[in-house]
C-alpha positions in Angstrom: 363.3 140.3 131.1 366.3 142.5 131.3 367.2 144.5 128.3 370.8 144.1 127.6 372.7 147.1 126.3 375.4 145.4 124.3 375.5 142.5 121.9 378.2 140.7 123.9 376.1 140.6 127.1 373.1 139.3 125.2 375.2 136.4 123.7 376.6 135.6 127.1 373.2 135.3 128.6 372.0 133.1 125.6 375.0 130.8 126.0 374.5 130.5 129.8 370.8 129.6 129.4 371.5 127.1 126.7 374.2 125.4 128.8 371.9 125.1 131.8 369.1 123.8 129.6 371.4 121.3 127.9 372.8 120.1 131.3 369.3 119.6 132.7 368.2 117.6 129.7 371.3 115.4 129.8 371.0 114.6 133.5 367.2 114.0 133.3 367.2 111.8 130.2 370.4 109.7 130.2 370.4 106.5 132.2 373.9 105.3 131.6 376.3 104.1 134.4 378.0 107.5 134.4 374.8 109.1 135.7 373.9 106.4 138.3 376.0 107.1 141.5 374.5 104.2 143.3 376.0 101.5 141.1 379.1 101.0 143.2 378.9 101.7 147.0 381.4 101.1 149.8 381.0 97.5 151.0 380.9 98.6 154.6 378.5 101.5 154.0 379.8 104.4 156.1 382.2 102.1 158.0 385.8 102.0 156.9 386.7 99.0 159.2 387.4 95.7 157.6 384.3 93.6 156.8 383.8 89.9 156.7 382.3 88.9 153.4 380.9 85.4 152.9 381.7 83.9 149.5 378.6 83.3 147.4 377.8 79.6 146.6 374.7 77.5 146.0 374.9 76.2 149.6 375.0 79.7 151.0 372.0 80.7 148.8 370.1 77.7 149.9 370.7 78.5 153.6 369.6 82.1 153.1 366.4 81.1 151.2 365.4 78.8 153.9 365.9 81.5 156.5 364.0 84.0 154.4 361.1 81.5 154.4 361.2 81.1 158.2 361.4 84.9 158.6 358.4 85.4 156.2 356.2 83.2 158.4 357.2 85.1 161.5 356.6 88.5 159.8 353.3 87.3 158.5 352.1 86.5 162.1 352.8 90.1 163.1 351.0 91.5 160.0 347.8 89.8 160.8 345.1 92.0 162.3 345.6 92.3 166.0 344.5 94.7 168.7 347.1 96.9 170.4 347.0 94.7 173.5 347.6 91.5 171.4 350.5 93.2 169.6 352.1 94.1 172.9 351.6 90.6 174.2 353.1 89.1 171.0 356.1 91.5 171.2 356.7 90.7 174.8 356.4 86.9 174.1 358.8 87.3 171.2 361.4 89.1 173.3 361.0 86.6 176.2 361.2 83.4 174.1 363.1 84.1 170.9 363.9 80.4 170.3 360.2 79.5 170.2 359.5 82.3 167.7 362.3 81.7 165.3 363.3 78.0 165.4 366.5 77.5 163.4 367.7 81.0 163.5 370.7 80.3 165.7 371.6 77.4 163.5 371.4 79.7 160.5 373.7 82.3 162.1 376.1 79.5 163.0 376.1 78.0 159.5 376.8 81.4 158.0 379.7 82.0 160.4 381.2 78.7 159.3 380.8 79.5 155.5 383.9 80.3 153.5 384.6 84.0 153.8 387.2 86.8 153.0 388.0 90.0 154.8 387.8 93.2 152.8 388.4 96.8 153.8 385.1 98.7 154.5 385.9 101.2 151.8 386.1 98.5 149.0 383.5 99.3 146.3 380.9 96.8 145.3 377.7 96.7 143.3 374.6 95.6 145.1 372.9 92.6 143.5 370.3 91.6 146.0 368.9 92.5 149.4 368.0 89.5 151.5 365.3 89.4 154.1 367.4 86.9 156.2 368.4 88.7 159.4 372.1 88.1 160.2 372.3 89.0 163.9 371.6 86.4 166.6 368.7 88.5 168.1 366.4 87.9 165.1 364.4 91.1 165.5 367.1 93.6 164.3 366.8 94.9 160.7 370.4 94.1 159.8 370.3 91.6 156.9 372.5 90.0 154.3 373.2 91.9 151.1 374.7 90.1 148.0 377.3 92.2 146.2 379.9 91.9 143.5 383.2 93.5 144.3 384.4 96.0 141.6 387.9 97.0 140.9 391.0 95.7 139.2 392.7 93.9 142.0 391.6 90.7 143.7 389.0 90.0 145.1 387.4 92.0 142.2 384.6 90.2 140.5 383.8 88.0 143.6 380.2 87.7 144.6 379.9 88.0 148.4 377.2 88.3 151.1 377.7 91.0 153.7 375.9 91.4 156.9 374.9 95.1 156.9 372.1 97.5 157.4 371.0 98.0 153.8 370.2 101.7 154.2 373.7 102.4 155.5 374.8 102.3 151.9 372.0 104.2 150.2 368.3 104.2 150.2 367.0 102.3 147.1 
């Protein structure tokens, strides 16, 4: 510990240490919205281009839940214990015949494309409500899924719940 020669220097050091200690305690203990930077994220992740957002409705949720169920059975088949050769054969078969592996996926993508939607700028801020496991690209093996969000702000469409086709980790890692 340094021995400070004047009283003023000692007080400056004590104040500095107490400010740092207080700031550390506040950021570590408080869990309010001011301290959570991930509450509102850009709806397009890092993209600033306009995004198509599907309006949330009971019909859209039903379609997504059905697709999640189908996707779960496909994923379960890959999680079963296989040898490396069997996994290679499964992957090759899945890439060669995607319609046999994921029946109904093309219809799901088509139904979601026909659902009511709005276009919002990519930098529009939204709060993430749910990460879906329903893949939203036609190829069915990409990891881009639907994310349900509520748009924040003061101007319309603020307060709207929407589904966005995006890579969930493009926004932040939960």
